[in-house]
C-alpha positions in Angstrom: 0.0 0.0 0.0 1.3 3.5 -0.7 2.6 5.6 2.2 0.8 8.9 2.1 1.3 12.2 3.9 -1.9 12.8 5.9 -1.4 16.6 5.4 -1.7 16.1 1.6 -5.2 16.6 0.2 -6.2 13.6 -2.0 -6.1 14.1 -5.7 -9.6 14.2 -7.3 -9.2 12.5 -10.6 -12.8 13.3 -11.5 -12.0 17.0 -11.5 -11.3 18.8 -14.7 -7.8 18.5 -16.1 -7.3 22.3 -15.5 -8.4 21.9 -11.8 -6.1 18.9 -11.5 -3.2 20.9 -13.0 -3.7 23.6 -10.3 -3.7 21.0 -7.5 -0.6 19.3 -8.8 1.3 22.6 -9.2 0.4 23.6 -5.6 2.2 20.4 -4.5 5.7 21.9 -4.7 8.0 19.4 -6.3 11.3 21.0 -7.2 13.8 18.4 -8.4 14.8 16.2 -5.4 11.5 16.9 -3.6 9.1 14.8 -5.7 8.2 12.4 -2.8 4.9 14.1 -1.8 3.5 14.4 -5.4 4.6 10.8 -6.1 2.8 9.7 -2.9 -0.4 11.5 -4.0 -0.4 10.0 -7.5 0.3 6.5 -6.2 -2.5 6.8 -3.6 -5.0 8.1 -6.3 -4.2 5.4 -8.8 -3.7 2.3 -6.6 -7.5 1.7 -6.0 -8.2 1.6 -9.7 -8.9 -2.0 -10.7 -8.0 -1.6 -14.3 -4.4 -0.5 -13.6 -1.4 -2.3 -12.3 0.5 0.4 -10.3 4.3 0.1 -9.7 6.8 2.5 -8.1 10.5 2.9 -8.5 11.8 5.6 -6.2 9.6 8.6 -7.0 8.6 7.3 -10.5 5.1 5.9 -10.8 4.2 3.4 -13.6 0.6 2.4 -14.2 -0.3 -0.2 -16.8 -3.4 -1.6 -18.4 -3.2 -5.4 -19.1 -6.0 -5.8 -21.7 -4.2 -8.1 -24.1 -4.3 -5.5 -26.9 -2.0 -6.0 -30.0 -0.5 -2.6 -29.4 1.0 -0.9 -26.4 1.8 2.8 -26.0 3.7 4.7 -23.3 2.5 8.2 -22.2 5.0 9.9 -19.9 5.7 13.1 -18.1 8.0 14.3 -15.3 6.9 15.4 -11.9 9.7 17.8 -11.0 10.0 21.6 -11.6 12.8 24.1 -11.5 12.9 26.2 -8.3 9.9 28.2 -7.2 10.4 32.0 -7.1 7.3 33.4 -5.5 5.1 31.9 -8.1 3.1 29.4 -6.1 0.3 28.9 -5.3 -1.2 29.0 -8.8 -3.4 32.0 -9.6 -6.0 32.6 -12.3 -5.7 35.3 -14.9 -7.9 36.3 -17.9 -6.7 38.5 -20.7 -8.0 39.0 -24.2 -10.5 36.2 -23.8 -7.9 33.7 -22.7 -8.1 32.0 -19.2 -4.7 31.3 -17.8 -3.3 29.3 -14.9 -0.2 31.1 -13.7 2.5 29.6 -11.5 5.5 27.3 -11.4 5.0 24.0 -13.2 1.9 25.1 -15.2 3.8 24.8 -18.4 6.7 22.5 -17.5 4.9 20.2 -17.2 2.1 19.5 -14.8 -0.6 20.3 -17.3 0.6 17.3 -19.3 0.9 15.3 -16.0 -2.7 16.2 -15.1 -4.1 15.2 -18.5 -2.4 11.8 -18.2 -3.7 11.2 -14.7 -7.2 12.0 -15.7 -7.2 9.8 -18.7 -5.4 7.0 -16.9 -8.3 7.0 -14.4 -11.2 7.3 -16.8 -10.1 5.2 -19.8 -10.7 1.7 -18.4 -10.8 0.0 -21.8 -8.7 2.1 -24.3 -8.2 0.8 -27.8 -4.5 0.0 -27.0 -2.8 -1.1 -23.9 -1.3 2.0 -22.2 1.7 2.3 -19.9 1.4 5.6 -18.0 4.7 6.9 -16.5 5.3 9.8 -14.1 8.9 10.2 -13.2 11.3 12.3 -11.2 14.5 14.4 -11.6 14.1 15.5 -15.2 15.2 19.1 -14.6 18.6 18.2 -13.2 21.7 16.1 -14.2 21.0 13.4 -16.7 22.3 10.6 -14.4 19.5 11.4 -11.9 16.7 11.2 -14.5 13.9 8.9 -13.3 13.1 7.8 -16.8 16.7 7.0 -17.4 16.7 5.0 -14.2 13.7 3.0 -15.5 15.5 2.4 -18.8 18.5 1.0 -16.9 16.8 -0.9 -14.2 13.4 -1.9 -15.6 13.4 -1.6 -19.4 10.6 -4.2 -19.6 8.2 -1.6 -18.1 8.8 0.7 -21.0 8.4 -1.9 -23.8 6.0 -0.3 -26.3 5.2 0.3 -30.0 5.0 4.1 -29.6 5.4 6.8 -27.0 4.1 10.3 -26.2 6.0 12.6 -23.9 3.7 15.3 -22.6 6.3 18.1 -22.7 4.9 21.5 -23.5 4.4 22.1 -27.2 1.5 24.6 -27.3 -0.8 21.7 -28.0 0.9 20.7 -31.4 2.8 17.6 -32.2 6.6 18.1 -32.1 8.6 15.2 -33.6 12.0 14.0 -32.3 14.4 16.4 -30.8 17.8 18.0 -31.3 20.8 16.5 -29.6 23.0 18.5 -27.2 26.7 18.5 -26.5 28.7 20.7 -24.1 32.5 21.1 -24.4 35.1 23.1 -22.5 37.7 24.8 -24.7 40.8 25.5 -22.5 43.3 28.2 -23.3 46.7 28.4 -21.6 49.1 31.2 -21.0 51.9 32.3 -18.7 51.3 34.1 -15.4 53.0 37.5 -14.9 52.5 40.7 -13.0 50.1 42.9 -14.9 52.5 45.8 -14.6 55.0 43.7 -16.7 52.5 41.9 -18.9 55.0 41.4 -21.7 56.8 38.7 -19.8 53.6 36.6 -19.6 50.9 35.4 -22.0 47.3 36.2 -21.4 45.1 33.1 -21.6 41.9 35.2 -21.7 43.1 37.1 -24.7 43.9 33.7 -26.3 40.2 33.0 -26.2 39.5 35.7 -28.8 39.8 33.2 -31.8 37.3 30.9 -30.1 34.8 33.6 -29.6 35.3 34.7 -33.2 34.4 31.3 -34.4 31.3 31.4 -32.4 30.3 34.9 -33.5 30.7 33.9 -37.1 28.9 30.6 -36.9 25.8 30.4 -39.1 23.2 28.0 -37.6 22.4 25.2 -40.0 18.8 24.3 -40.8 18.6 20.6 -41.4 15.7 18.6 -42.8 15.2 15.2 -41.2 12.2 13.1 -42.2 10.3 16.1 -43.4 10.9 18.4 -40.4 13.5 21.2 -40.4 15.7 21.4 -37.3 17.7 24.5 -36.5 21.1 24.0 -34.9 23.0 26.3 -32.5 26.6 26.7 -31.4 27.0 29.2 -28.5 29.3 30.1 -25.6 27.3 29.5 -22.4 30.1 30.3 -20.0 33.6 31.8 -19.7 36.0 31.7 -16.8 39.5 32.8 -16.1 41.5 35.2 -14.0 43.7 34.9 -10.9 43.8 38.4 -9.3 43.4 42.0 -10.3 47.1 42.4 -10.9 48.0 39.0 -12.4 48.0 38.0 -16.1 46.0 34.8 -16.2 47.5 31.6 -17.3 44.3 29.8 -18.0 40.8 30.5 -19.4 37.9 28.2 -20.3 35.1 28.8 -22.8 32.1 26.5 -22.2 30.2 25.9 -25.5 26.8 24.2 -26.1 26.1 22.7 -29.4 22.5 21.8 -30.3 22.6 19.5 -33.3 20.0 18.1 -35.6 19.1 14.4 -35.2 20.6 13.4 -38.5 24.0 13.4 -36.6 24.9 10.8 -34.1 26.4 11.9 -30.8 29.8 10.7 -31.9 29.5 12.6 -35.2 28.6 15.8 -33.3 31.8 15.6 -31.2 33.8 14.9 -34.3 32.3 18.0 -35.9 33.2 20.1 -32.8 36.7 18.9 -32.8 37.0 19.9 -36.4 35.5 23.4 -35.8 37.9 23.9 -32.9 40.9 22.1 -34.4 44.1 23.1 -32.7 42.4 23.9 -29.3 42.2 21.8 -26.2 38.7 20.4 -26.2 37.1 18.4 -23.4 33.6 16.9 -23.7 31.5 17.5 -20.5 28.0 16.5 -21.6 26.5 14.7 -24.5 23.0 13.4 -25.4 21.9 12.1 -28.8 18.8 13.6 -30.4 15.9 11.6 -31.8 14.6 11.4 -35.4 10.9 12.4 -35.7 9.6 8.9 -36.2 6.6 10.3 -37.9 6.7 7.7 -40.6 5.6 5.0 -38.1 2.0 3.9 -38.6 1.1 4.7 -35.0 2.6 8.2 -35.3 0.5 8.9 -38.4 -2.6 7.7 -36.6 -1.7 9.9 -33.6 -1.2 13.0 -35.8 -4.5 12.3 -37.5 -6.3 11.9 -34.2 -5.0 15.1 -32.5 -5.0 17.2 -35.7 -2.6 19.8 -36.9 0.8 19.7 -38.6 3.9 18.3 -36.9 6.8 20.6 -36.0 10.4 19.9 -34.9 11.4 20.0 -31.3 14.5 22.2 -31.1 15.4 21.4 -27.5 16.5 18.0 -26.1 13.8 16.0 -24.4 13.3 12.4 -23.1 11.9 11.3 -26.4 15.6 10.5 -27.1 15.5 7.8 -24.4 12.6 6.2 -26.2 14.3 6.5 -29.6 17.4 4.8 -28.1 15.1 1.9 -27.2 13.8 1.7 -30.7 10.4 3.2 -29.8 9.1 6.0 -32.1 8.1 9.0 -29.9 6.7 12.5 -30.1 6.3 15.5 -27.8 2.7 16.7 -27.2 1.4 18.8 -24.3 -0.1 22.1 -23.2 1.9 25.2 -22.7 4.2 27.4 -24.7 7.8 26.1 -24.0 9.1 29.7 -24.2 7.2 30.3 -20.9 8.8 27.3 -19.2 11.0 28.2 -16.2 10.1 31.8 -16.3 8.7 33.7 -13.2 5.5 34.3 -15.2 5.1 30.7 -16.2 1.5 30.2 -17.4 -0.6 27.8 -19.4 -3.9 28.5 -21.3 -6.7 26.4 -20.0 -7.8 26.0 -23.6 -4.6 24.2 -24.4 -5.0 21.8 -21.5 -8.5 21.0 -22.8 -7.3 20.6 -26.4 -4.6 18.2 -25.4 -7.0 16.1 -23.3 -9.4 15.9 -26.2 -6.6 14.9 -28.6 -5.2 12.2 -26.4 -8.6 10.9 -25.5 -9.7 10.7 -29.2 -6.5 8.8 -30.1 -6.7 6.3 -27.2 -10.3 5.5 -27.8 -10.2 5.2 -31.6 -10.0 1.7 -33.1 
């Protein structure tokens, strides 16, 4: 039986998906503090006879076992970035749009709420469904709860197709860019700044690296009918010893967002070519995912939810499904440009649209 916090109000899975979004957001779950929201979800789902409910850490998996020919995974993460005076959730209306404003409304408790409501209500969907709510998405990749399930319990994720309820403004976004981070290290010779000519300034030596970045023209790469935009940017620079010392070392940290036509290894090879002659250290690397929209289930999904697919420019956990050979797409309420902002907000109409789309797909034969 799940262990629940008696101070935590029970989740009402019969409430509207917007009301459920509000309740979930008001359960603060900054990365590393997902226990209470995982408890609440486990307690709400465990009594439902049509679901097998399992828990791994603060990840909850709920599965139908109807013997269907097809199984799909629908997944979303429970954690958020830190709160900054933007909880509890508040209502706003502007220009005829009703909004829920607060941390997690976009990234991504609107999607989590929709999945919970549908998991409870769809007792006999047209396909078997594995619902996954997981922890630690917003922090280091090695902590990611979905990654932990991939490593420890891949059988729980076996499926023919997957939907990740990341915010997409209620349109389907296929695949995702890959991401790589490198440190380019420049070396010099320390000296007193009053006699700088006897040293070599490592920070000045970074100028050619910055010039390469400033002159970089982002590629637009078509992959399976979607056009992905790449990016190569300095995201950090460090160096310096003291106010009167010529520095002997400087480091430029660079992030490369690469289209999913490149493998992770090919992306690093490209970076080493771009920065040939410099000391390059790889500090982070995650492959992208091709759109997978040519899969029959993907075509059915797009037809059911409507609209035209777009590329996902950022990296998401669809890449984990792609690595397992499972075609996957991103689909959820909320403008990703509002994610992590202090004025994070989701339109109630987008929550309702995504619920309708997923419900139509899961109940169509």
